C-alpha positions in Angstrom: 23.9 4.2 -24.7 27.4 3.9 -23.7 28.8 1.5 -21.0 29.4 4.2 -19.3 25.8 5.8 -18.9 24.5 2.9 -18.5 26.5 2.2 -15.4 25.7 5.9 -14.2 22.0 5.4 -14.7 22.0 2.1 -12.7 23.6 4.1 -9.6 20.8 7.0 -10.0 17.9 4.7 -9.6 18.7 1.5 -8.4 16.8 -1.4 -9.2 13.9 -2.3 -7.0 13.1 -6.0 -5.6 10.9 -7.9 -8.4 7.3 -7.6 -8.1 5.5 -10.4 -5.9 4.4 -11.6 -9.8 8.2 -11.9 -10.8 9.4 -13.4 -7.5 6.7 -16.1 -7.5 7.1 -17.3 -10.8 9.2 -20.1 -9.8 6.2 -21.5 -7.7 4.2 -21.5 -10.6 3.7 -25.0 -11.2 3.0 -26.0 -7.8 0.8 -22.7 -6.2 -0.4 -25.6 -3.1 3.4 -26.0 -1.9 4.1 -22.3 -2.2 1.2 -21.7 -0.2 1.8 -24.5 2.6 5.5 -23.1 2.2 4.8 -19.7 2.9 2.0 -20.6 6.0 4.5 -22.5 7.3 7.4 -19.7 7.7 4.4 -17.7 8.9 3.6 -19.6 11.7 7.3 -20.3 12.5 8.1 -16.2 12.4 5.1 -15.6 14.9 5.9 -18.6 17.0 2.1 -20.0 16.8 1.1 -23.5 15.8 -0.6 -22.4 12.4 -2.0 -19.4 11.3 -5.6 -21.1 10.6 -5.6 -21.8 13.7 -4.8 -17.6 14.7 -7.2 -16.7 12.4 -9.7 -18.8 13.7 -8.9 -17.5 17.4 -8.5 -13.9 16.8 -12.3 -13.9 15.3 -13.4 -15.9 18.5 -11.8 -13.8 21.1 -13.6 -10.8 18.6 -17.1 -12.2 19.4 -16.2 -11.5 23.0 -15.7 -7.8 22.6 -17.9 -4.9 23.3 -19.3 -2.8 20.2 -17.9 0.3 19.5 -19.4 3.4 18.3 -15.8 5.5 18.3 -12.3 5.2 18.6 -10.9 6.3 21.7 -8.2 9.0 21.7 -5.3 8.8 24.3 -2.3 10.2 25.0 1.2 8.8 24.4 1.5 5.1 26.3 4.5 3.5 27.3 5.5 0.1 26.5 3.8 -1.4 29.5 0.4 1.1 28.9 0.3 0.1 25.5 0.2 -3.7 25.8 -2.2 -3.9 28.5 -4.6 -1.5 26.2 -3.9 -3.9 23.4 -4.8 -7.0 25.1 -8.2 -5.9 25.1 -8.6 -6.5 21.5 -9.6 -3.0 20.6 -8.2 -0.5 18.7 -7.6 2.8 19.9 -5.5 6.3 18.9 -2.9 8.2 20.6 -1.7 11.5 20.1 1.1 13.6 20.5 4.1 11.0 19.5 4.5 10.9 15.8 4.9 15.1 15.7 7.7 14.5 17.6 9.7 12.4 14.6 12.2 14.5 12.7 10.2 13.8 9.6 6.9 15.9 10.8 9.1 18.3 10.7 9.9 18.5 7.1 7.9 19.0 4.3 6.7 17.5 1.1 9.3 19.7 -0.7 12.1 18.0 1.3 11.3 14.9 -1.2 11.9 16.9 -4.2 14.9 18.6 -2.5 16.7 15.7 -0.7 14.8 12.4 -2.2 13.8 13.3 -5.2 16.5 10.0 -6.6 15.2 6.9 -4.4 13.5 4.2 -6.7 9.9 3.6 -5.8 6.9 1.3 -7.1 3.7 3.1 -7.8 0.1 1.7 -8.0 -1.3 2.9 -10.8 -4.5 2.8 -13.3 -7.5 0.5 -10.6 -5.5 -0.5 -8.1 -8.6 -0.7 -5.9 -10.3 -3.6 -7.8 -7.2 -5.4 -8.1 -5.8 -4.4 -4.8 -5.1 -8.0 -3.8 -4.6 -9.6 -7.2 -0.7 -10.1 -7.9 -1.0 -8.8 -11.6 -2.3 -5.5 -9.8 -0.7 -2.2 -11.8 2.7 -1.1 -10.7 5.2 1.2 -12.2 8.7 1.5 -11.3 9.8 5.3 -11.2 12.0 7.5 -9.2 10.5 10.0 -6.2 10.9 13.0 -8.2 8.6 11.0 -11.4 6.3 9.9 -9.3 5.6 13.3 -7.9 5.7 14.8 -10.7 2.9 12.3 -12.3 0.8 12.4 -9.3 0.8 16.7 -9.8 -0.1 16.2 -13.7 -3.6 14.8 -12.5 -3.3 12.5 -15.5 -5.1 9.7 -13.7 -9.2 9.5 -12.4 -7.3 7.6 -9.5 -4.2 9.4 -8.1 -1.3 7.4 -8.1 -0.3 5.8 -4.9 3.3 5.1 -3.0 1.9 2.4 -0.9 3.4 -0.5 1.2 7.1 0.6 0.4 10.5 0.3 2.3 12.2 3.7 2.5 15.2 2.8 4.5 16.5 6.6 3.8 13.6 7.7 5.7 13.5 5.3 8.9 16.3 7.3 10.9 13.5 10.3 10.9 10.8 7.9 12.8 11.5 7.0 16.4 9.2 4.0 16.6 8.2 2.7 20.3 9.1 -0.5 21.1 5.6 -1.9 21.4 5.9 -5.0 19.6 8.6 -8.0 21.1 9.3 -8.5 16.9 8.1 -5.8 14.8 8.5 -5.7 10.4 10.2 -3.2 8.7 8.7 0.3 8.6 6.6 0.5 5.4 5.5 4.0 4.0 2.3 5.4 2.3 2.5 8.6 0.3 0.1 9.9 -1.8 -2.7 13.2 -2.7 -6.2 13.0 -1.7 -7.5 10.5 -3.1 -5.8 7.5 -2.7 -7.4 4.8 -1.1 -6.1 1.5 0.4 -9.7 -0.3 0.1 -11.2 -2.8 3.0 -9.0 -5.5 3.9 -7.2 -7.5 7.2 -4.2 -8.2 8.2 -3.9 -10.8 10.8 -0.9 -9.1 12.7 -1.4 -6.4 14.9 -0.6 -2.9 13.7 0.4 0.5 14.8 0.0 3.4 11.8 1.5 6.6 12.3 0.2 9.9 10.3 3.1 12.1 9.5 2.0 14.7 6.9 -1.7 15.1 6.2 -5.2 13.7 7.5 -6.6 10.1 6.4 -10.3 8.8 7.0 -10.3 5.3 8.1 -13.2 2.5 8.3 -13.2 -0.1 10.8 -14.9 -3.6 11.1 -14.1 -6.0 13.8 -12.6 -9.6 12.6 -15.6 -12.0 13.3 -17.6 -9.6 10.9 -15.5 -11.0 7.8 -19.0 -13.5 7.8 -20.7 -10.2 6.4 -17.9 -8.9 4.4 -17.1 -11.5 1.5 -13.7 -11.6 2.3 -11.2 -12.9 -0.8 -7.9 -14.4 0.4 -4.6 -12.7 -0.8 -2.4 -14.6 1.6 -2.8 -16.7 4.7 -2.5 -13.2 6.9 -4.2 -10.9 4.2 -8.0 -11.1 3.3 -9.7 -8.4 1.2 -13.0 -7.7 0.9 -15.0 -5.9 -2.3 -17.4 -3.9 -0.1 -16.7 -0.4 0.0 -17.7 1.0 3.1 -18.1 4.7 2.1 -20.2 3.5 -1.0 -21.8 0.7 0.4 -23.9 -1.3 -2.3 -26.4 -3.5 -0.1 -28.1 -4.7 -3.6 -24.9 -6.8 -4.4 -23.5 -7.1 -0.9 -26.6 -7.6 1.2 -24.9 -9.2 4.3 -23.0 -6.4 4.5 -25.9 -4.7 6.6 -24.8 -6.5 9.3 -21.4 -5.3 9.4 -20.5 -3.0 12.8 -18.4 -0.1 11.3 -16.0 2.6 13.0 -14.7 5.6 11.3 -11.9 7.4 12.8 -10.0 10.8 11.3 -6.1 10.4 12.1 -4.3 13.6 12.0 -0.7 14.4 11.2 1.0 13.2 14.3 -1.5 10.3 15.3 -0.8 7.0 15.9 -3.5 4.5 15.6 -3.3 0.8 16.9 -5.1 -1.6 14.6 -5.5 -5.0 16.1 -5.2 -8.2 14.2 -8.0 -9.4 12.3 -9.7 -5.9 12.1 -11.4 -5.1 8.5 -9.9 -1.2 7.5 -10.2 0.9 4.5 -8.0 3.9 4.3 -8.2 7.1 2.4 -6.2 10.3 2.4 -8.4 13.3 2.3 -5.2 16.0 1.6 -1.7 15.1 0.4 -0.3 12.1 2.9 2.7 11.0 4.1 2.1 7.8 6.6 4.3 4.9 7.9 3.4 1.7 9.8 4.7 -1.4 11.4 3.4 -4.6 11.8 3.8 -7.1 14.9 5.3 -10.6 13.8 4.4 -12.0 17.2 1.3 -13.3 18.2 -1.5 -10.8 18.7 -2.1 -9.0 22.1 -5.4 -10.1 22.3 -5.0 -13.7 22.1 -3.3 -12.9 25.8 -0.4 -15.6 24.8 -2.8 -18.3 24.4 -0.7 -21.8 25.2 -2.6 -23.7 22.9 -1.6 -21.9 20.0 2.3 -21.5 21.1 4.6 -23.1 18.7 6.6 -25.5 20.3 10.9 -24.6 20.6 12.9 -26.2 17.5 
């Protein structure tokens, strides 16, 4: 291939950032040091004394929460009302927000017409059982290649674009200023049958449903003792239990886990408090986006014992 052709190819599909496995290879000789360094950084970003202390505080507060049988559906909230409600530590859904975004007015065909060149990283193969492993099967491709692959039906489990930064779409989303510090928008795209298995993030989360419908199962933070959690990192824990197809012979403690189901429709925004376990399944072709807080979770009400001293 000529130098000119190679340059053209590079311009057409820019190289994505390295995978987690690639970027962490330099630390492989000392994983304990890597883990400690990451936890220190995570704590500093969130303004807390330690991530472990924050996790334990979240579970301690959760034990005082009332049990819920459904997720309440509310009208759009302003920032003050949102924060007051979020401080209760329970999930809730808001309607009439996301459907005002320019992105909601577009169609999936728009991705082919205007964004087919975007570089994406697709989850392929058995990405459920390897969901939180560093060697999860991934493939780099263009948006057009992904759309054609997912439409082909060549895989038993539909390929999934999950947890991607698609900066070209950011300007088409109007996020409310609910959090003092927010991570960048992440996008989730795929046909019916794509799944993010049960897990929890120890950050507050707002999840916007743009196109399509998803079913989400939720379980409170302190029920991790029934969910056989595995640590992916200090702020992400996965569970092998599947609330959609429960295997109580293999996971007998899961009988005691309280789960609640919610359907998110186009235009909905779901608040998932830090530490709440959730499993997400697309019921139709779906585009979703979420943002995580990078501050102390609202449910902790600014607990002074957890505040990191100013540097």
